[in-house]
N, C-alpha and C positions, 0 to 999 in steps of 0.2 A: 697631566693634572695631578697624578699622585705625588710628583715632586713638589708641585706648588703647595698642596695641602700639608705635606710633610714639613716644609719650611715654615708655613704659617704656625703649625703646632709647636715647632722648636722655638721660633722667634715670637712668642706670644706676648705682645704688649709693652711702651716707654713713655716716661714723663719725669719731670723734675721741677719742683717749685718751692718757693719760700713758704714753708709751713711752720706751724708751731701751736702749742696749746699750753695751758697752765700746768697740767700735771702729766700729760701722756708721754712726753719725751719725744715728740715728732722731731723737734729740733729745727734750728734755722740752718741756712746754708744748703738747701735743696733747690733743684731747678726743674723747670718745665720747658721742654723743647717743642713738642707737638709737631704739627705739619710745618716743614721748612718752606719758606717762600721760594718761588721759582727764580733762579738766577743763573747766569752763565759764567760770570767772573767773580762778582762779589756783591754783598748787600750790607746795609746798615739800617738799624731801626730802633724803635723804642716800644716798650710794652708796659702797661699798667696791670698789675695782678693783685687780687685780694682773696683772702680766706677768712671765713667767719666760723668761730667755735663757741660752744657753750659747755661749761663744766659745772656740775652740781655733785657734791659729795653725798654718797649713798647714806652714810650714817649720820650726816649732819647737813640736811638740805639748805639750811640757812647760809652755808658756805658755798658760794657760787662765783662764777667768773664768766663774763662775756668778752671775747677777745676778737679783735679785728687786726689782721696782719696785711699790710699793703706794701707793694713794691713798685717803684718806677725803675725800669731796667733799660740800659743801653746794651744792644747786642749786635753782632755782625758776623759775617761769614766770608770766607775766601776759598775759591777753588785753586788748588796748586797742581798744575799738570792735569792729567786725565783721571787720576785715581784718588788724589788727596783732597780733603776738605777740612778747613780749620774754622772752628767757631769760638767766639769769645763773648763773655757776659760780665757786666758790671752793674750790680743792683744798688739802689738806694732804698732802704727799708724804713717803714713807719709802723710802730706798734701802739695800739690803743687797747687798754684793758680797763673794764669796769667790773668791780667785784665787791663783796661784802667788806673788804678792807679799804675801799675807796677807788680812786681812778689813778691810772698810770699811763704815761705816754713817753715814747722814745723814738728818735729817728736819726738816721745817719747812713754812711756807706756800709754795705753788707760785704759778703765774701765773693770776690771775683772768681771766675772760672774760665778755663779754656779746654776745648775738646778737639782732638784730631781724629777724623774718620777716614778709613781706607775702603775704597770700593772693591769688593771681592769679585763681583760680576755685574754685567748689565746686558741682559739677553733680550732679543726680540724674535717673535715667531708669529705665524699666521695660521689660523685654524681652517678647516675645510669650508666653513661658512664665512670666511674672509674677515674674521675678527682678529685684530692685532693685539697680541699679548706681550707685554714687556715686564721684566723682572729685574730688580736691582737689590743688591745686598751690601750694606755698609757695616763694618766693624770699627769700633773706636775706643779710645782711651783718653781720659781727661784728668785734670787736677783742679781742685778747689783750694784757693789760697785763703789764709787767715787774715784778710784785710778788714773785716768787720770787728767791732769792739766786743770783747767778752771779758767780763769782770764779775766774779762771784765770791762769796764766802762759803767754803765747803762745809763749815760748821753750822750754817744757818738752817733751821728746821724747814724753811721754805725753799730748799735747794733746787728742787725740780722746777718750781715756778720761776725762780730767778734764772735758771739755765735756759729755759724756753722763752724768755722775754729779752734775750740778748740780740744785738744787731748782727752778730756773727757767731760762729761756733768756736773760734779760737784755735782751730786745728787745720792742718793741711791734709786734704783727703783725696783719695783716688776714685775715679769713676770709670766703669766699663759699660759699653753699650753696643747694641746691634739693632739695625734698622732694615727692615725688608719691605720693599714697595712692589705691589702688583697692580698692573693696569690692564684692563680688558676694554679696548677702545677708549672711551672717555671716562669710564668708571674705574676708580682706584681704591686700593686698600693699603694703608700704611700701618705696619705692625712693628713694634719695637720694644726692647727691654733695656733696663738700666740697673746696674748694681753699684751702689756707693759704699765704699769701705772707709770708715771714719777712724782717724787716729786720735790719740789723747791730746789735750791742750795743756797749758802751763799749770792749770788747776787740777790736772789728772782726771778731768771729766771726759768720758767717751760717749758721744751720742751713738745710739744704736745704728748698726749698718742698715741700709735701706735697699729693698728691691722694689722696683716700680715698672709698670708696663701699660701699654695701651694698644688697642686695635681701632683704627679710625677709617671709616669709609667716606669717600668724597666723589663729587661729580661736577666738573667745571661746565658751566653753561655760558656760551658766548652770546653777548648782546651788544651788537654794534662795536663801539670802541672799548668796551670793558668786558671782563669775565667774572661771573658770579660763581663761587664755589661753596655750596652748602656741605657741611660735613657733620658726622656724628659717630659715636662709638662707645666703647667701654674702657674704663681705666681701673687698675688695681695697684695697690701699694701695701707693702708690709715692712714695718720698722721693728728691729730687734730692741730688746731692753737696753737702756743706757747703763753705764757703769761709772762709779767713782772709784778710781784706782782699780782694784780687782773685784769690788763688790757690786752686784747688780743693784740698780736703783729701783725701789718698788714703784708700782703703778706707772711704768713707762713701757713704750712699745705698743704694737697693735696692728690692725689692718683696716683697709678701706676699699670698698668697691663702689665705683660711681659711674654714672652715665655722663656723656659729654655731647654737646651740640653747639654748632656755631656756623658762621658764614664768613668767607673772605671775599673781598671785591678787589679786582686788579684793573688798574687803568694805566696802560703803557708800563712804565717802570715803577709804579707806586702800588703797593698792596696794603689795604687796611681791613680790619675785621675784628671779630669778637667770638668768644665762646663761654658757655656756662657749664659747670659741673655740679651735679646733685648726687648725694650719697644714696646707694641702694642697700648696702650692708656695711657695718663697721663695728669695731670693738677696740676702743682705746681706753686705757686706765680702768679696766674692769667695767666698761660701759658708762663710766662717769663723765667722759668727755665725748661730745658729739660734734662732728663737722656739719655745718649747716649748708653752706654754699661756697663755691669757688668760682672765680671768673677772670677773664683776661680781655683787655682791649689792646690792639697793636696797630702800628703802621711801620712799613719797611720800604726802603728804596733800593732797587737793584742798580748797581753801578756798572 
């Protein structure tokens, strides 16, 4: 058990998702993976994701913004041999912003991404009380491509707002992740971490690097022809300050701690479900931007 708890502490928490806000610099081109669907060879599916933010300037409360970021995403996975797993994601983003300056809307293809995971180990053992314990550790590397539109004027005073309401980041970025799964009989815990290293785009804008993680507990419940899997846990993300060339962009970066809860329902080779994420603690843009709620609806097909 010491080995189990050591791994949990080392591999504490993963997620990635399309986020953004008017001034904090969360940036587009992030991704949420969450609990992967159960599949033996391959899967394909679609997900709807949304994030709601509110921004109010401390020194000028009349300057505000309510932002809704939505994504419809096609994603899939393929097992290659016994140890490799390939994931791919293609998002379609929609941005709705209501502020003291008026309304703004934009939609289009976002930044595509692909991730390759390698299975380090998959161990099974039984306790003296006949409880079956299984452990799996995956390490992966991925790349996010600049397929979404990014166009800004670096001399515009509203630079940060413009950068965070783009459909893509305009840069090709690298992602590293680790996923550790622990199951004791039917009860499981999925713990994962992700670190996204952002490069600069053609406008010399660098979104801040992002660390994110999650620990999610789940318990499948079999009911005749379908399986219900409620799940819940904690998520954490930290975003560094953005940069324009070599200069830090003020009021960017921050952190968010949130709770997550949801349910998946599996019927033969089809899985559909949802989850919601509510903030517990956060600090973006000197507490001027607040995340209100995030959520996901999804359906996947095992092939």
